[in-house]
N, C-alpha and C positions, 0 to 999 in steps of 0.2 A: 382465653376468649370463648372456647366452646361452651363454658358454663354460662355465658352471657346470652346465648341464643336458646330460645325455648325448644322443646321437643318438636320433631317434625309432626305435622298433622294440624289439628284445629288450633292449638296454641300458637303455632307459627303463623297461621293465617290471620288470627286475631291480632297478633303483634304487628304483622306487616300492614294490615289495614289501619291500625292505630298509628303506625309510624307515618304513613302517607297522609293521614288525616291531620296529624299534628304539625307536619311541615307546612301545610296550608294554614293552620292556626297561627304558626309563627309568623307567616307573612302578614296576616291581618293584625295580630296583636302588636306588631312592631310599627306598622305604617298605616293601619286602618284609619285612625283619627286624622293623620296627616293627609290621607287621600281626600277625606271629606272637607277638610279645612283649606288645603292648598290647591287641590285639583278641581273639586266641585265648588269651592269658595263659599261654603256654608259658615256662618259665624260659629265660633267655638262654643258659645253658650247654647246655640241650637243643637249642636252635635252632642253636647253633654246631656241636654234635656231628652233628646231622642234615645240615647243609650240608656238613660234611666227609665224611660217609658218601656223600652224593650225588656229591661231586666224585670220589671214588675209584671209585664204581660206574660213572661215565660214561667212565672212561678208555678202555676198549676199544670203546665203542659207535661212536665216530667212524670207526674203521677198518672195521667191518662195514658201516656205512651207506655209506661211500665205495665199498666194493667192490660193494654192491648198485647204487649209482648208475652205476658203470662198466659193469656187466653188464646192467642192466635199464632204463636211462634215468634221467637225473638229475632231470628235472622232476618226475616222479611221486614219486620217493623224497623229494625235498626238500619237496614239498607235504605228503606224509604226515607228515614230521617236524614241520611247523608245526601240522598238525591235532592230533597227539599232544600237542604242547606246549600248545595251546589247551585241550584237555580236561584235561590234568594241572593246568594253572594254575587252571581253573575248579574243580577238585577241592579247591583250597586252602580254599574256603569250607566244605567238609565235614570238614576236618581239625581235630578238636577235641581231639586228644591226640597223644602223641609218635609212635607208630608210623604212624597215618594220615598225619601230617605227613611222616615219612620216606619213605613210599611215594610220596606226591604229588611231593615235591621231587626224589626220585630220577628219577621219570618225566620231570619237566620239565627237569632238568639233562641227563639222557641224551638227550632229544630235541634240546636245544640243541646239544650236541656232535655229534650225528648230522647236524643241519641244516648246520652249518658245513662238514662234509666233503662232504655230498651237493651243496652249492651250488657246489663247486669246479669240477666239469666244466662247469657252466653258464657260469661266469666265463671258463673257457678257451675254450669254444665261441663265446660271443657277445662276448667282451671285445675283439675286433678284433686288430690286429697286436700290440698290447701289452696282454694281459690283466692283467699285473701293475699297469699304470697304472690300468686300470679298477678293480682291487681297491683301489688307493689312493683312488680317487674314492669308492668305497663306504664306506671308513673315514671320510671326511669326512661323508658322509651319515649314517653311524652316530652320529657325535658330535652332529650337529644333532638327529636323532631322539631320542637319549637326553636331550639338554638340554630339549627340549619336554616329554618324558615326566616329567622331574624337576620342571618347573614345575607340571604338572598334579598330580603326586603331592604337591607342597607344599600344594595346596589341601586335599586329603584329610587330610594330617597336621595342618593348622591347625584343621580342624573336629574331628578327633580322635575321632569317634564310631565305634561298631562298624559301623554302616551305611555310613559314609563309607569305611572301610577295605575293606569288602566290595565297594563299587562300584569301588574302585581295582583290586581283584583281578579282577573281572569285566571291567573295561575292558581290563586286560592280556590276558585270554583272547580277547576280541573282536578286539584288535589282531592277535594271532597268526593267528586264523581269517581275518581280512580279508587278511592278508599271503599266506596260501595261496590265497585266492580270486583275487587279482591275477595269480597265475601261470597262470591259465587263458588269458591273452592271450599267453603265451610259447610259441613253437614248441617241440615236443618235441625232445630231443636223443637221437639214435639211439645205442644201445650201440656201443662200439668193437669192433674185431675181437679175437677171442680169440687169445691167444698161448700157445704151449706153455710147459712149465715149471711150477714150483710156483704154487699159487693165491695165496698170501700173499707176493708177491715183495717188497713194501715192508718187511716184517719181516726179510727176509734181506739187505737192502741196508745193509751196515754203515756205509759213509760217510754215507748219508742219516740213519741212526739217530744217528750222532755229531753231525751238524749239528742234528738235532732236539733232542738233549740240550743242546748249546751255546745254541741259541735259547731253550730252556726256562729255563736259568740267567739269560740276559739278560732274559727276560720277567718276572722278579721285579721289574724296574724299574717295571712298571705299578702295583705295590702300594706303591711309595715315596710316590706322591702321595696315595693313598687311605687308607693305613694309617700309614706311618711318619711322614710330615710332620705330619699332624694331631695325633698323640700327642706328638711331639717339641715342636711349637709350644706346646702347652698345658702340658706338664710341664717343659720345660727352657729355655724362652725367655721373654722379657718382651714379645714381639710380641703385638698384640691378637688375640683368638681369632677375630674375623671374618675375619682374613686366610686362614683355612682355605678359605672360599668364594672369596676372591680368587685363591688359587693354582689352584683348580680352573677358575675362569673363564678365567684367562690360558692355562692348558694347553689348554682346549677351543677357544678362539678361534684359537690358533696352529695346532692340528691341522686345524681346519676350513679355514683359509686357505691352509695351506702343504703339506699332505700330498701332494697331487697333484704340486705343483712339486718337492718333495723326491724324489719317485719317478721323475721324468721322465728324469733322467740316469743312473739306476741301471738299466741295460738289459742287463746280462750277469751271469753268476755272479761273475766277477772284480770287477765294480763293486759287487755286493752284498757280497762279502767285504770290500772296502774300507770300505763303509758300516758293517758290523759293527764294524770296527776303530775308526772315528771315533766311533761311538756309545759304545763302551766308554770312550774317553777323555773324552767329554762327561759320562758318568755319574760318572766319577772326579772330575772338576772340580766337578760339582754336589754330590756327597756331601761333598766337602771343604769347600765353602762352607757347607753346612747344619751341619756339625760346629762351625764357627766362630760360629754364632749364639747359642750358650749363654753366659750370663754377660756380655752386652754390653747397652748401652741399647736400648730398644724400637725407636727409629727405625733404629738400625744393624742390629738383628736383622731387622726387616722388609725393609730394603733388600737385605741379603745373601740373605734367603730368597727374595725375588722374583727376584733375579738367578739364584739357583740353580735356580728353577723354569723360567725361560726356557731356561737351558742344558740342563737335564734334558729339556725338551720338544723341543729341537733334536735331542738324542740319541735321543729316542723316535721322531721322524720318520725318522731314519736307520735305526734298528733295525727299524721296521715296513716301510720300503721294502726293506731287505735281506731280510727274511723273505719278503715278497711275491715278490721276484725269484728268490731261491735255491730256495724251495719249489716254485715252478712250473717253473723252467727245468730242474731236475734230476729232475723227475718225468716218467716216460714218459707219453705222451698217452693210451694205452689204459688206464692205471691211475691217472689223476689223482686220482679220489676216494679211492682206497685210500692213495695216498702222502700226500695232504693230511690224511687222517684220522690217519696216523702222525705227521705234522708237528704236528698239534694236541695230541699227547700232551705235548709240552714245555710249552705254555702251560697245559694242564690241571694238570700237576704244580706249576707255578709258582703257579697259583690256589689249590691245596690247601695247599702248603707255604710259600709266600712270606710270608704274614702272620706266622706264628709265627717264621720265620727273622729277619725284619726286627725284630720286637718283641724277640727275644732279643738281637740284636746292637746295634741302634740305640737302643732304649729302655732295656732292662735294663742293658746294658754301658755305653751312653752314647757319648761322643765317639769313643773308639777304634773302636767298632763301625761308625760311619759310614765311617771310613777303610778298614776291612776290606771292607765292602760295595762301596765304590768300587773297591778293588783287584780284587775278584772280577769286577766288570763289565769292568774294563780287561783283565784276563788272558783272560777269555772272548772279548772282541773280538779280541785278538791271536791266539788259537787258531783262530778261525773261518776265516781265509784258508787255513790249512793243511788244515782239514777240507774246504773247498770244492774245493781243488786235488785232493785225494784222490778226492772224489766225481766230478770231471770225468774223471780218469783211469779210474775204474771205469765211468763212464757209456758210453764209446765201445764197449767189448766187449759190454756189455749191449744197446746199440742194434743192433749187428751181429747178435747172436743173435735179437733180436726180429724184425728184418727177414726173417731166414731162416725164423723160425717162422710168420709170417703171409703169406709169399710164396705166391702162387697159381701152381701149375704151368701152363705153357703147354699149350693144347689140342693 
């Protein structure tokens, strides 16, 4: 157990703040939609539309927040995003119609995207020699926090009253506020040196933008477990419905136990590119196994499905580790927040477009759609090493220009 706890000091503060934050996220992810449909009585179609609007509104917020964190100090900007998220979440209890709901959820989703970008300079500054490995550790902590939040949310859903749902929402807001309060114990990060050239350099870095796009395509895999597999299991297989919870449990346990270990040997952009390639192959194998679960006995479908989830989760470990390494290693230190804000665009687009894509291909089309999705992941994984090599060739001239721009002339 001691190896599972970060060193005392800034790393432990960041981990504690992240844990409290993700317990609140687990409350919302599990029962947020139910709150708006069951307690507020908004039509499900309006809730889906509002969440989609919020996803697109938040796309550019991370870049701006990351830039502010680079220029004015990451701790204060990150804490401010958590406070805004707490206030916006508390505002859910006042959202009794569509447009107040849209305003509140846009503010909360935008603050979430901003927080992920603003936190990146903190991870780079206090993550030790391998901030990518510390980021992998935080992902394990995230899964633990979300799992605990989901258990607490289950109690509110079981009670099912309007008051129980409101307590759930307020508990979510309190968690975000407490997460911001924990950051008081974190030493501030001083802004990096200003460099010459354009302000929004990440948006001009074409190789990095290509890697962002490829990672965004790969990030659709996160919706396979939460969207495609549950719908496929119920509609197309004879496997027992409770297996939906079983697949999520297996995925969560593997990520908690092995994410740090999977990231340990991925310690260079070249290693990250190889991990992208391996993850694409794993997702192809997983999707192919899922496609075979239709029309076979329940025991066989359940066995194949669980095997597919294990293989998929191994691919998820590689994909996440590759993203941690490549996104940090190819981002200049003085613009970490801005670059990681850009990198988050891929995941945000996957969040917004992934469910409809998977439903159209895997559920509506059926078995052939699973093969198409698997092939898409595999081809993306094969393209990633080419994009990483291009980014490395592009990175050296940029580094030379930066050193010249920030060099202090001798007295």
